[in-house]
Each structure stands twice: as C-alpha cells, then as structure tokens.
One Martini backbone bead per residue (centre of mass of N, CA, C, O) as a GRO file, in nm:
protein
  239
    1MET     BB    1   0.343  -1.582  -2.334
    2ALA     BB    2   0.454  -1.282  -2.337
    3ALA     BB    3   0.742  -1.115  -2.229
    4ILE     BB    4   0.856  -0.880  -2.033
    5ALA     BB    5   1.100  -0.682  -2.016
    6PRO     BB    6   1.280  -0.640  -1.728
    7GLU     BB    7   1.389  -0.339  -1.795
    8SER     BB    8   1.086  -0.288  -1.825
    9THR     BB    9   0.856  -0.070  -1.674
   10ASP     BB   10   0.592   0.096  -1.562
   11ARG     BB   11   0.751   0.353  -1.513
   12ASP     BB   12   0.853   0.388  -1.799
   13LEU     BB   13   0.576   0.418  -1.932
   14LEU     BB   14   0.469   0.656  -1.765
   15ASP     BB   15   0.701   0.853  -1.824
   16HIS     BB   16   0.665   0.855  -2.129
   17LEU     BB   17   0.369   0.964  -2.130
   18ARG     BB   18   0.442   1.226  -1.985
   19ARG     BB   19   0.615   1.335  -2.226
   20VAL     BB   20   0.415   1.260  -2.492
   21ASN     BB   21   0.100   1.215  -2.371
   22SER     BB   22   0.082   1.000  -2.624
   23ALA     BB   23   0.017   0.652  -2.746
   24SER     BB   24   0.068   0.380  -2.926
   25VAL     BB   25   0.131   0.057  -2.960
   26GLY     BB   26   0.365   0.098  -3.156
   27ASP     BB   27   0.524   0.300  -2.989
   28LEU     BB   28   0.557   0.108  -2.736
   29GLU     BB   29   0.700  -0.120  -2.881
   30ALA     BB   30   0.955   0.049  -2.947
   31PHE     BB   31   1.023   0.150  -2.659
   32LEU     BB   32   1.024  -0.140  -2.501
   33GLY     BB   33   1.101  -0.398  -2.682
   34VAL     BB   34   0.829  -0.551  -2.747
   35THR     BB   35   0.553  -0.698  -2.801
   36ARG     BB   36   0.232  -0.634  -2.880
   37THR     BB   37   0.108  -0.828  -2.673
   38ALA     BB   38   0.262  -0.720  -2.426
   39VAL     BB   39   0.154  -0.434  -2.442
   40ARG     BB   40  -0.148  -0.500  -2.413
   41GLN     BB   41  -0.127  -0.632  -2.136
   42ARG     BB   42  -0.023  -0.384  -1.988
   43LEU     BB   43  -0.248  -0.185  -2.062
   44SER     BB   44  -0.480  -0.345  -1.935
   45ARG     BB   45  -0.371  -0.338  -1.645
   46LEU     BB   46  -0.349  -0.023  -1.617
   47MET     BB   47  -0.647   0.033  -1.675
   48ALA     BB   48  -0.758  -0.133  -1.433
   49LYS     BB   49  -0.605   0.076  -1.230
   50GLY     BB   50  -0.654   0.382  -1.354
   51VAL     BB   51  -0.381   0.510  -1.521
   52LEU     BB   52  -0.530   0.458  -1.797
   53GLU     BB   53  -0.627   0.580  -2.125
   54ARG     BB   54  -0.848   0.579  -2.419
   55VAL     BB   55  -0.853   0.678  -2.768
   56VAL     BB   56  -0.980   0.727  -3.070
   57GLU     BB   57  -0.821   0.691  -3.383
   58LYS     BB   58  -0.870   0.804  -3.675
   59GLN     BB   59  -0.959   0.616  -3.968
   60PRO     BB   60  -1.020   0.567  -4.300
   61ARG     BB   61  -0.972   0.252  -4.239
   62GLY     BB   62  -1.061  -0.006  -4.065
   63ARG     BB   63  -0.950  -0.049  -3.772
   64PRO     BB   64  -0.933   0.084  -3.483
   65SER     BB   65  -0.739   0.323  -3.312
   66TYR     BB   66  -0.521   0.381  -3.028
   67ARG     BB   67  -0.467   0.609  -2.757
   68TYR     BB   68  -0.247   0.660  -2.481
   69SER     BB   69  -0.302   0.786  -2.144
   70LEU     BB   70  -0.307   0.965  -1.863
   71THR     BB   71  -0.437   0.985  -1.573
   72PRO     BB   72  -0.448   1.149  -1.285
   73LYS     BB   73  -0.335   0.902  -1.137
   74GLY     BB   74  -0.091   0.861  -1.329
   75GLU     BB   75   0.042   1.135  -1.282
   76ARG     BB   76   0.104   1.086  -0.984
   77MET     BB   77   0.280   0.834  -1.019
   78SER     BB   78   0.499   0.950  -1.223
   79GLY     BB   79   0.557   1.207  -1.008
   80ASP     BB   80   0.642   1.009  -0.762
   81ASN     BB   81   0.955   1.166  -0.647
   82PHE     BB   82   0.997   1.220  -0.292
   83GLY     BB   83   1.226   1.090  -0.122
   84ASP     BB   84   1.400   1.328  -0.019
   85LEU     BB   85   1.173   1.486   0.117
   86VAL     BB   86   1.086   1.268   0.316
   87ASP     BB   87   1.354   1.242   0.464
   88VAL     BB   88   1.366   1.534   0.565
   89LEU     BB   89   1.095   1.549   0.713
   90TRP     BB   90   1.148   1.310   0.906
   91ASP     BB   91   1.399   1.429   1.038
   92GLU     BB   92   1.245   1.667   1.165
   93VAL     BB   93   1.067   1.496   1.345
   94ARG     BB   94   1.307   1.365   1.507
   95GLN     BB   95   1.405   1.655   1.627
   96ILE     BB   96   1.183   1.643   1.824
   97GLU     BB   97   1.210   1.651   2.170
   98ASP     BB   98   0.919   1.647   2.235
   99ILE     BB   99   0.737   1.372   2.281
  100GLU     BB  100   0.443   1.478   2.272
  101VAL     BB  101   0.469   1.634   2.010
  102ARG     BB  102   0.559   1.397   1.833
  103ARG     BB  103   0.316   1.214   1.891
  104GLY     BB  104   0.100   1.411   1.786
  105LEU     BB  105   0.207   1.427   1.495
  106LEU     BB  106   0.182   1.127   1.425
  107LYS     BB  107  -0.123   1.113   1.465
  108ARG     BB  108  -0.196   1.321   1.247
  109LEU     BB  109  -0.068   1.172   1.012
  110ALA     BB  110  -0.234   0.914   1.041
  111ASN     BB  111  -0.512   1.047   1.003
  112ARG     BB  112  -0.464   1.156   0.717
  113LEU     BB  113  -0.406   0.883   0.584
  114ALA     BB  114  -0.676   0.740   0.671
  115GLN     BB  115  -0.883   0.916   0.514
  116GLY     BB  116  -0.815   0.784   0.228
  117TYR     BB  117  -0.951   0.494   0.327
  118ALA     BB  118  -1.209   0.482   0.508
  119SER     BB  119  -1.427   0.562   0.281
  120GLN     BB  120  -1.351   0.265   0.121
  121LEU     BB  121  -1.437   0.028   0.350
  122GLY     BB  122  -1.687   0.064   0.492
  123GLN     BB  123  -1.934  -0.118   0.734
  124GLY     BB  124  -1.815  -0.376   0.803
  125ALA     BB  125  -1.632  -0.602   0.899
  126LEU     BB  126  -1.310  -0.628   0.976
  127ALA     BB  127  -1.230  -0.828   0.751
  128GLU     BB  128  -1.350  -0.658   0.520
  129LYS     BB  129  -1.174  -0.410   0.566
  130MET     BB  130  -0.904  -0.550   0.528
  131ARG     BB  131  -0.954  -0.638   0.235
  132ALA     BB  132  -0.995  -0.354   0.124
  133LEU     BB  133  -0.717  -0.245   0.211
  134SER     BB  134  -0.551  -0.451   0.052
  135GLN     BB  135  -0.650  -0.352  -0.228
  136LEU     BB  136  -0.545  -0.062  -0.202
  137MET     BB  137  -0.248  -0.143  -0.167
  138ASP     BB  138  -0.222  -0.293  -0.437
  139GLN     BB  139  -0.251  -0.030  -0.610
  140LYS     BB  140   0.044   0.053  -0.471
  141GLU     BB  141   0.226  -0.205  -0.470
  142LEU     BB  142   0.126  -0.337  -0.182
  143PRO     BB  143   0.154  -0.633  -0.012
  144PHE     BB  144  -0.155  -0.756   0.115
  145VAL     BB  145  -0.294  -0.976   0.371
  146VAL     BB  146  -0.550  -1.201   0.496
  147ASP     BB  147  -0.569  -1.373   0.815
  148GLU     BB  148  -0.817  -1.635   0.945
  149SER     BB  149  -0.698  -1.902   1.088
  150GLY     BB  150  -0.723  -1.791   1.409
  151GLY     BB  151  -1.028  -1.635   1.391
  152LEU     BB  152  -0.876  -1.372   1.355
  153PRO     BB  153  -0.800  -1.100   1.189
  154VAL     BB  154  -0.501  -1.052   0.980
  155LEU     BB  155  -0.275  -0.802   0.878
  156ASN     BB  156  -0.040  -0.848   0.611
  157ALA     BB  157   0.281  -0.716   0.546
  158LEU     BB  158   0.508  -0.806   0.284
  159ALA     BB  159   0.577  -0.493   0.269
  160CYS     BB  160   0.731  -0.197   0.317
  161PRO     BB  161   0.636   0.135   0.271
  162TYR     BB  162   0.911   0.230   0.464
  163PRO     BB  163   1.209   0.101   0.456
  164GLY     BB  164   1.424   0.325   0.506
  165LEU     BB  165   1.293   0.451   0.761
  166ALA     BB  166   1.241   0.201   0.949
  167GLU     BB  167   1.548   0.120   0.986
  168THR     BB  168   1.599   0.410   1.160
  169ASP     BB  169   1.273   0.434   1.255
  170ARG     BB  170   1.020   0.295   1.455
  171SER     BB  171   0.794   0.519   1.440
  172VAL     BB  172   0.681   0.429   1.168
  173CYS     BB  173   0.532   0.183   1.280
  174ALA     BB  174   0.345   0.343   1.465
  175MET     BB  175   0.207   0.507   1.241
  176GLU     BB  176   0.095   0.265   1.082
  177ARG     BB  177  -0.080   0.156   1.311
  178LEU     BB  178  -0.254   0.409   1.343
  179MET     BB  179  -0.362   0.420   1.055
  180ILE     BB  180  -0.503   0.143   1.054
  181SER     BB  181  -0.687   0.196   1.293
  182GLU     BB  182  -0.836   0.439   1.171
  183ALA     BB  183  -0.937   0.304   0.908
  184LEU     BB  184  -1.090   0.059   1.064
  185GLY     BB  185  -1.200   0.140   1.357
  186GLU     BB  186  -0.962  -0.040   1.499
  187SER     BB  187  -0.757  -0.159   1.720
  188VAL     BB  188  -0.411  -0.228   1.665
  189ARG     BB  189  -0.135  -0.458   1.659
  190LEU     BB  190   0.211  -0.530   1.650
  191SER     BB  191   0.300  -0.875   1.638
  192GLU     BB  192   0.483  -0.844   1.373
  193CYS     BB  193   0.828  -0.792   1.242
  194ARG     BB  194   1.071  -0.761   1.006
  195LEU     BB  195   1.290  -0.619   1.194
  196ASP     BB  196   1.262  -0.898   1.391
  197GLY     BB  197   1.237  -1.149   1.164
  198GLY     BB  198   0.989  -1.149   1.023
  199THR     BB  199   0.789  -1.228   0.742
  200CYS     BB  200   0.606  -0.993   0.859
  201CYS     BB  201   0.360  -0.746   0.910
  202SER     BB  202   0.138  -0.767   1.191
  203PHE     BB  203  -0.218  -0.687   1.222
  204GLU     BB  204  -0.405  -0.700   1.521
  205PRO     BB  205  -0.628  -0.713   1.741
  206SER     BB  206  -0.681  -0.590   2.023
  207SER     BB  207  -0.756  -0.621   2.324
  208GLY     BB  208  -1.114  -0.710   2.344
  209TYR     BB  209  -1.174  -0.819   2.083
  210VAL     BB  210  -1.482  -0.941   1.931
  211ASP     BB  211  -1.565  -1.246   1.774
  212ALA     BB  212  -1.684  -1.490   1.531
  213ASP     BB  213  -1.711  -1.788   1.426
  214ALA     BB  214  -1.873  -2.004   1.223
  215ASP     BB  215  -2.047  -2.119   1.497
  216GLY     BB  216  -2.048  -1.848   1.703
  217THR     BB  217  -1.793  -1.846   1.856
  218PRO     BB  218  -1.618  -1.667   2.058
  219VAL     BB  219  -1.346  -1.438   1.974
  220VAL     BB  220  -1.057  -1.337   2.152
  221ALA     BB  221  -0.831  -1.123   2.199
  222PRO     BB  222  -0.544  -1.101   2.328
  223SER     BB  223  -0.376  -0.992   2.572
  224ALA     BB  224  -0.117  -0.783   2.650
  225ASN     BB  225   0.022  -1.012   2.836
  226ALA     BB  226   0.057  -1.235   2.604
  227ALA     BB  227   0.169  -0.986   2.430
  228VAL     BB  228   0.351  -0.770   2.272
  229ALA     BB  229   0.245  -0.480   2.117
  230ASN     BB  230   0.557  -0.411   2.053
  231PRO     BB  231   0.855  -0.512   1.932
  232ALA     BB  232   1.018  -0.275   2.050
  233ASP     BB  233   0.957  -0.349   2.348
  234ALA     BB  234   1.099  -0.620   2.351
  235ALA     BB  235   1.384  -0.508   2.313
  236LYS     BB  236   1.386  -0.345   2.578
  237ASN     BB  237   1.330  -0.591   2.780
  238LYS     BB  238   1.611  -0.736   2.718
  239LYS     BB  239   1.799  -0.510   2.865
   0.00000   0.00000   0.00000
C-alpha cells in the first residue's frame, strides 16, 4: 500500500481545494507529491467522511474523469481556524467574577454544544448513545471509545478536545462533562482525567444509574462517596 507523505496532511488537501475550488486526481498527485494510488485512498476516505464530493468531467473518449471539491462540511473544516478567537473568548469567561454567573454561562455553552449531538444519538440504551457519540467525535478526528468491561458503559476520551484551554483552566473539563451529560440525557461524572495523570478522560454514569449485565443482573453506578466526582475536587481535598 502506498504511503502518504507525512508532511502532507488532510488539512493541506482541504485548504488547497478551498483555494482552487476543484481538482483532479492528477492535480492532487502533483500538489501532494505522492502516488496516484495514495491520492485515491485519501480521497475515498475523505468522501466517506462527507467532506469531499466529486463530479464527472466530460472526456471525448475513454474512462470518465472526476474533479473533487469541498462539501459544505468540508468548507467548514478547512476554514475552522479560530484558535486565537477561542482563547480570547474563553479568557473573557474566566474574567467573570460572579461564580454563579460564570457557572450559568458554562451550562448554557454546554447545552448549546450538546444540541448538535443529542438529535443524532437516538433513543437507545446509554451504551448505544455513547457509541454513537464516539462515532460523531471520530468524525471530528477526536478519538473516543466506549468501555463496557466493568458492567456499566464508560466513555473514554483518548485526546482532549481543548488541550490548550484545559491545561490552564479546569472549568473546561466541567463544561465538557456537562455537554456529554446533556447529549446523552444521563448525568455522567469525570472519573479519570489526563491532567491528573490518567491514561484518558473517562466519563461514567453518576451514582444511582442502574443498568443490567448480560444475565440481567442489575449493575449500579458507585455512589459519590466511593469516588470523587471530579478529579479537580480530589486535588483540593489533598491540600
């Protein structure tokens, strides 16, 4: 299998198509500096994600040729470069001195973010919703997995969606937990966090949630007294 040149990324391809509007496989082969097979593999993957589309380019004879362009979803991805704006906006949120006002704003932000996911998760069991949410996150190139080995489903984030912000302000973790709770329609707690040395950020059902294992035996989420609901609280308790 032909390997994509490491220095050329999906972002490079999307940004190029944003500038030139459309391109053929040959055009992209020259731009990326990789083989035609490698280009086709990447195009197929990006089309499967819904960020590219193709149209037939009429030829006088022979096999049809295609030109590739961005879909509306691809346009948003290629133009999504608002890191500085996000940093400034979040800094303004942190400057709100009234704790209740700041907490209320974080909850509203979480609710707005959750709205974009909730309608796509269906009405199934919690584990099914977690798997659906994991797939949606994967489309954003954020690796999430669901672990059901302990009886209850646990949603594990293998990478932080907001790494720069979370390192300086743990309230980002609180907002992410609220967002996931709202999207799933079930309260979850942050049981493990990468910022505390964990291998991932784990979101599991809050105390009181009841599910059943394979043989129908009830499985109950541990109480809040059995584990600290938020790793940030654990750090405070050590002081």
